C-alpha positions as CSV (number, residue, x, y, z in Angstrom):
1,M,-4.7,-23.0,10.6
2,N,-8.0,-23.8,8.9
3,G,-7.8,-22.8,5.2
4,T,-5.7,-23.2,2.1
5,I,-2.2,-21.9,1.5
6,L,-1.3,-21.1,-2.2
7,V,2.2,-20.7,-3.5
8,G,2.6,-19.3,-7.0
9,T,5.9,-20.3,-8.7
10,A,7.8,-19.9,-11.9
11,G,8.1,-23.5,-12.9
12,Q,5.7,-25.5,-10.8
13,G,2.4,-23.6,-11.3
14,I,0.6,-23.4,-7.9
15,L,1.3,-25.6,-4.9
16,R,-1.4,-25.8,-2.3
17,S,-1.6,-27.0,1.3
18,V,-4.8,-27.7,3.2
19,D,-3.2,-29.2,6.3
20,D,-1.3,-26.2,7.6
21,G,1.8,-26.8,5.4
22,V,2.3,-30.5,6.4
23,S,1.8,-31.6,2.8
24,W,1.8,-29.8,-0.6
25,H,0.2,-30.6,-3.9
26,R,0.5,-29.2,-7.4
27,L,-2.4,-28.7,-9.7
28,G,-3.3,-31.8,-11.6
29,L,-3.5,-32.7,-15.3
30,K,-6.1,-31.0,-17.5
31,E,-6.0,-27.8,-15.5
32,A,-5.9,-24.3,-17.2
33,I,-2.6,-23.7,-15.4
34,E,0.0,-26.3,-16.3
35,F,1.5,-28.1,-13.3
36,D,4.9,-27.0,-14.5
37,G,3.7,-23.5,-15.6
38,V,4.5,-20.0,-14.5
39,V,2.1,-18.1,-12.2
40,R,3.0,-14.5,-11.4
41,S,0.1,-13.3,-9.3
42,L,-2.7,-14.5,-6.9
43,A,-5.6,-12.6,-5.4
44,V,-8.4,-13.8,-3.1
45,D,-11.8,-12.2,-3.6
46,P,-12.5,-10.1,-0.5
47,A,-16.2,-10.8,-0.7
48,D,-15.9,-14.6,-1.2
49,P,-12.9,-16.5,0.1
50,S,-13.6,-19.5,-2.2
51,R,-12.9,-17.4,-5.3
52,V,-9.2,-17.0,-6.2
53,L,-7.8,-15.4,-9.3
54,A,-4.4,-16.4,-10.7
55,G,-2.3,-14.6,-13.2
56,A,-0.5,-17.3,-15.3
57,D,1.4,-17.6,-18.5
58,S,-1.9,-18.8,-20.0
59,G,-3.8,-15.7,-19.0
60,I,-6.3,-15.0,-16.2
61,C,-7.5,-18.1,-14.4
62,L,-10.3,-18.4,-11.8
63,S,-10.9,-20.9,-9.0
64,T,-14.3,-21.1,-7.2
65,D,-13.2,-23.8,-4.8
66,G,-10.4,-22.1,-2.9
67,G,-7.7,-23.1,-5.3
68,A,-8.4,-26.8,-5.8
69,H,-9.0,-26.3,-9.5
70,F,-8.7,-23.4,-11.9
71,R,-10.3,-22.6,-15.3
72,R,-9.0,-20.0,-17.7
73,V,-11.4,-17.1,-18.1
74,E,-11.9,-16.2,-21.8
75,S,-10.4,-12.7,-22.1
76,P,-8.2,-10.4,-24.2
77,A,-5.4,-11.6,-21.9
78,N,-5.5,-15.2,-23.1
79,G,-2.0,-16.5,-23.7
80,Q,-0.3,-13.5,-22.0
81,T,1.6,-13.5,-18.8
82,V,-0.3,-11.8,-16.0
83,W,2.0,-10.2,-13.5
84,S,-0.6,-8.4,-11.2
85,L,-4.2,-8.7,-10.0
86,G,-6.2,-6.6,-7.7
87,F,-9.8,-6.5,-6.3
88,S,-11.3,-3.2,-5.2
89,P,-12.0,-3.4,-1.5
90,V,-14.9,-0.9,-2.0
91,D,-16.4,-2.8,-4.9
92,P,-15.0,-6.4,-5.2
93,K,-16.8,-6.8,-8.6
94,L,-14.2,-4.3,-9.9
95,V,-10.9,-6.1,-10.7
96,L,-7.8,-5.0,-12.6
97,A,-5.0,-7.2,-14.1
98,G,-1.7,-6.2,-15.6
99,T,0.5,-8.2,-18.0
100,G,4.2,-8.0,-18.9
101,A,7.3,-9.8,-20.1
102,P,7.5,-11.8,-22.3
103,S,4.0,-10.4,-23.2
104,R,3.3,-6.7,-24.0
105,A,2.5,-4.7,-20.8
106,R,-1.2,-3.9,-20.9
107,M,-4.0,-3.3,-18.4
108,F,-7.3,-5.3,-18.3
109,R,-10.5,-4.7,-16.3
110,S,-13.4,-6.8,-15.0
111,R,-16.6,-5.4,-13.6
112,D,-18.1,-8.8,-12.6
113,G,-15.5,-10.1,-10.2
114,G,-13.2,-11.6,-12.8
115,E,-15.8,-13.5,-15.0
116,S,-15.3,-11.3,-18.0
117,W,-12.6,-8.8,-19.1
118,E,-11.9,-5.9,-21.4
119,K,-8.5,-4.5,-22.5
120,L,-8.0,-0.9,-21.4
121,D,-6.7,1.8,-23.8
122,E,-3.6,2.8,-22.0
123,E,-0.6,1.8,-24.2
124,L,2.9,1.3,-22.7
125,P,6.2,1.0,-24.7
126,E,7.1,-2.5,-25.8
127,F,10.7,-2.1,-24.5
128,C,12.4,-0.3,-21.7
129,S,16.0,0.3,-20.6
130,G,16.1,-1.7,-17.4
131,V,14.4,-5.1,-17.9
132,H,14.1,-5.1,-21.7
133,R,10.3,-5.7,-21.7
134,P,8.3,-4.0,-19.0
135,R,6.0,-5.8,-16.6
136,I,3.1,-4.4,-14.5
137,L,4.1,-5.5,-11.1
138,T,1.4,-4.0,-8.9
139,V,-2.2,-3.0,-8.9
140,A,-3.6,-1.0,-5.9
141,F,-7.0,0.4,-5.1
142,H,-7.9,3.3,-2.9
143,P,-9.6,1.8,0.2
144,Q,-12.1,4.7,0.5
145,R,-12.7,5.8,-3.1
146,A,-14.3,3.3,-5.4
147,N,-12.9,4.6,-8.6
148,E,-9.3,5.4,-7.7
149,V,-6.8,2.7,-8.8
150,W,-3.1,2.6,-9.5
151,F,-0.7,0.4,-11.4
152,G,3.1,0.4,-11.3
153,V,5.5,-0.8,-14.0
154,E,9.0,-2.2,-13.9
155,E,10.1,-0.1,-15.7
156,G,7.6,2.5,-16.8
157,G,6.3,4.5,-13.9
158,A,3.4,4.9,-11.5
159,W,0.0,5.5,-13.0
160,R,-3.3,6.6,-11.5
161,S,-6.9,6.5,-12.7
162,L,-9.8,8.3,-11.0
163,D,-12.5,6.6,-13.1
164,A,-11.9,2.9,-12.5
165,G,-9.3,2.6,-15.2
166,T,-11.0,4.3,-18.1
167,T,-8.4,7.0,-18.3
168,W,-4.9,7.2,-16.7
169,E,-2.4,9.8,-15.6
170,R,1.3,9.1,-15.1
171,I,2.3,10.3,-11.6
172,D,6.1,9.9,-11.5
173,T,6.7,13.0,-13.5
174,E,9.6,15.5,-13.0
175,G,9.3,17.5,-9.8
176,R,6.7,15.3,-8.1
177,G,9.2,13.5,-5.9
178,I,9.1,9.9,-7.1
179,N,12.8,9.2,-7.6
180,N,12.7,6.3,-10.1
181,S,10.4,4.9,-12.9
182,D,11.1,1.3,-11.8
183,I,8.0,0.7,-9.6
184,H,7.8,-2.4,-7.5
185,A,4.8,-1.9,-5.3
186,I,2.1,0.6,-4.4
187,A,-0.1,0.9,-1.3
188,I,-2.8,3.4,-0.3
189,L,-3.5,3.8,3.4
190,P,-6.9,5.2,4.3
191,A,-7.5,8.6,5.7
192,N,-8.3,8.9,9.4
193,A,-9.2,11.6,11.9
194,A,-5.6,12.6,12.3
195,E,-4.2,12.2,8.8
196,A,-5.1,12.3,5.1
197,A,-4.8,9.2,3.0
198,R,-1.1,8.2,2.6
199,H,0.0,7.1,-0.9
200,V,3.1,4.8,-0.8
201,V,5.0,4.1,-4.0
202,V,7.9,1.6,-3.7
203,T,10.6,2.1,-6.3
204,V,13.6,-0.2,-6.8
205,N,15.6,1.8,-4.3
206,S,13.3,4.0,-2.2
207,V,9.9,4.3,-0.4
208,C,8.1,7.4,-1.7
209,E,5.2,8.8,0.4
210,S,2.6,11.4,-0.2
211,L,0.0,13.1,2.2
212,D,-1.4,15.6,-0.3
213,D,-3.3,13.2,-2.6
214,A,-0.2,12.3,-4.7
215,R,0.6,15.9,-5.8
216,T,4.0,15.6,-4.2
217,F,6.1,12.8,-2.7
218,H,8.9,12.6,-0.2
219,H,11.5,9.8,-0.4
220,T,14.8,8.7,1.3
221,P,17.1,6.2,-0.4
222,S,16.5,2.8,1.1
223,K,20.2,2.2,1.7
224,D,20.2,5.1,4.1
225,R,17.0,4.0,5.8
226,F,17.3,0.2,6.0
227,D,20.7,-0.7,7.2
228,G,22.5,-0.5,3.8
229,L,20.0,-2.6,1.8
230,Y,18.8,-1.0,-1.3
231,Y,16.6,-3.4,-3.3
232,T,13.1,-2.4,-2.1
233,R,10.8,-5.2,-3.2
234,T,7.3,-4.9,-1.8
235,V,5.1,-3.4,0.9
236,Q,2.1,-5.0,2.5
237,Q,-0.7,-3.4,4.5
238,L,-1.7,-5.6,7.5
239,D,-4.9,-3.9,8.9
240,A,-7.9,-2.1,7.5
241,V,-6.9,1.2,9.0
242,G,-3.4,1.2,7.5
243,Q,-1.5,1.5,10.7
244,Q,0.6,-1.7,10.4
245,L,2.8,-2.4,7.3
246,L,5.5,-4.8,6.3
247,L,8.4,-4.0,3.9
248,A,10.6,-6.6,2.1
249,I,14.0,-5.5,1.1
250,G,17.3,-7.2,0.0
251,D,20.7,-6.6,-1.5
252,G,19.6,-7.3,-5.1
253,T,17.8,-9.7,-7.3
254,P,17.8,-12.5,-6.5
255,G,20.0,-11.3,-3.7
256,T,21.9,-13.1,-1.0
257,R,20.7,-11.0,2.0
258,T,17.1,-9.9,2.9
259,R,15.2,-8.4,5.7
260,I,11.5,-7.8,6.6
261,Y,10.8,-4.5,8.3
262,R,7.6,-3.7,10.2
263,S,5.9,-0.4,10.9
264,G,3.2,0.3,13.4
265,D,2.8,4.0,12.6
266,R,1.8,4.0,8.9
267,G,5.4,3.9,7.7
268,R,6.9,6.8,9.6
269,T,9.3,4.4,11.4
270,W,10.4,0.9,10.8
271,E,11.9,-1.9,12.9
272,N,13.7,-5.0,11.8
273,T,11.8,-8.3,12.4
274,L,13.3,-11.6,13.5
275,L,14.1,-14.1,10.8
276,N,14.9,-17.4,12.7
277,T,16.4,-18.9,9.5
278,A,18.5,-16.8,7.2
279,P,16.6,-16.7,3.8
280,N,18.5,-17.8,0.7
281,S,17.5,-14.7,-1.4
282,T,15.4,-11.5,-1.3
283,V,11.8,-11.8,0.0
284,W,9.6,-11.4,-3.0
285,A,6.0,-11.7,-1.9
286,F,3.7,-11.7,1.1
287,G,0.4,-13.6,1.6
288,V,-2.2,-12.2,4.1
289,H,-5.9,-12.4,4.7
290,A,-8.2,-10.1,6.6
291,S,-9.7,-13.1,8.5
292,D,-6.5,-13.5,10.5
293,P,-4.0,-10.6,10.2
294,S,-1.6,-12.3,12.6
295,L,-0.9,-15.1,10.1
296,I,1.4,-14.0,7.3
297,F,3.5,-15.8,4.7
298,A,6.5,-14.5,2.9
299,G,8.3,-16.1,0.0
300,T,11.8,-15.6,-1.4
301,K,13.0,-15.4,-5.0
302,Y,14.8,-18.8,-4.6
303,G,12.0,-20.7,-2.9
304,H,12.0,-20.3,0.9
305,L,8.6,-20.0,2.5
306,L,8.4,-18.1,5.8
307,R,5.6,-18.0,8.3
308,S,4.7,-15.5,11.0
309,T,2.0,-16.1,13.5
310,N,2.4,-12.8,15.4
311,G,1.7,-10.2,12.8
312,G,5.1,-10.2,11.1
313,R,7.2,-9.6,14.2
314,S,9.1,-12.9,13.8
315,W,9.4,-15.6,11.1
316,F,10.0,-19.3,10.8
317,K,10.9,-21.1,7.7
318,E,8.6,-23.9,6.5
319,W,10.1,-27.3,5.9
320,R,9.2,-27.3,2.2
321,D,11.4,-25.6,-0.4
322,F,9.9,-24.4,-3.7
323,S,11.1,-23.3,-7.1
324,E,11.1,-19.5,-7.6
325,I,8.2,-18.0,-5.5
326,T,6.4,-15.3,-7.4
327,A,3.1,-14.9,-5.5
328,L,1.5,-16.0,-2.2
329,A,-2.0,-16.1,-0.9
330,W,-4.0,-17.9,1.8
331,T,-7.7,-18.2,2.2
332,P,-9.9,-19.4,5.1
333,H,-11.8,-21.6,2.6
334,V,-10.6,-25.2,2.8
335,A,-10.1,-26.4,-0.8
336,P,-10.9,-30.0,-1.6
337,V,-7.2,-30.9,-2.5
338,H,-6.3,-34.5,-2.9
339,A,-2.9,-36.2,-3.6
340,H,-2.4,-37.5,-7.1
341,P,-1.9,-41.3,-7.6
342,Q,1.7,-42.3,-7.3
343,S,3.4,-43.9,-10.3
344,I,5.0,-46.8,-8.4
345,H,5.7,-50.1,-10.2
């Protein structure tokens, strides 16, 4: 491949490869992200593949050279752990970020592609029952409505804004059909001639789906749908029309068994994909880019990096093992990455 692979980790910052995974390099000294720091989220600007946002334990960081270097953007999120980032596909200047444990869970917004930020007014509890301090794991924009955006909290519910984040409504209220307030991922599939937009909310143990603009959801427990596995980690849309999806699921966190399921019909049915090497823990994150939807990366909690070159139908493990993988991205922009001098005496 021509481009840059970025692996966000808890403990080694971001590792990058510009030679198709043959060699890997950490960020250097004097970077905004420590080379042994924690990075929880990565997002490539859909309008400019050289621009990459990273959510780190130092705050929101920006690269303008495909991930070779990062600078911290001065913002109200400075010094907080940023768990999620999302660009609007309709207006890439609109970006949202969510923080969480050990920081307070809060939402932040940029209207200039990540160069400046404001803290939004929505306040979440400082503590929750399941993970002690909540973390905002996911940000999702509607692909056809510029101002509709969602965020999901582990644990603290699914929230929607219809005015680009100025005001918010909690959606996982009683009777609506979302079975759990522990939200791991959200995806919004665009409407087409045959079907309304499909809202997909992934909870810890179910996939919840709505076809009536999120007024009601239907769900089936994941253990009944995915061969006994319950820990539903994340969902990834693969194409612009929302026809093809991937779902990562395991037997817990970090887990000992995991599978990746693929759907070609907007999530109505799912089939198991081929993992040529048994992963060592639950698949935690996917990395895709619209320039080549057949090339996909998947990372496990305990550091296995998997690659698919056929749209997620089969997967091979990369030679390199990592520390805990928290986020993945790849961009067709080739970053100017160089090996650091070796301290050999």
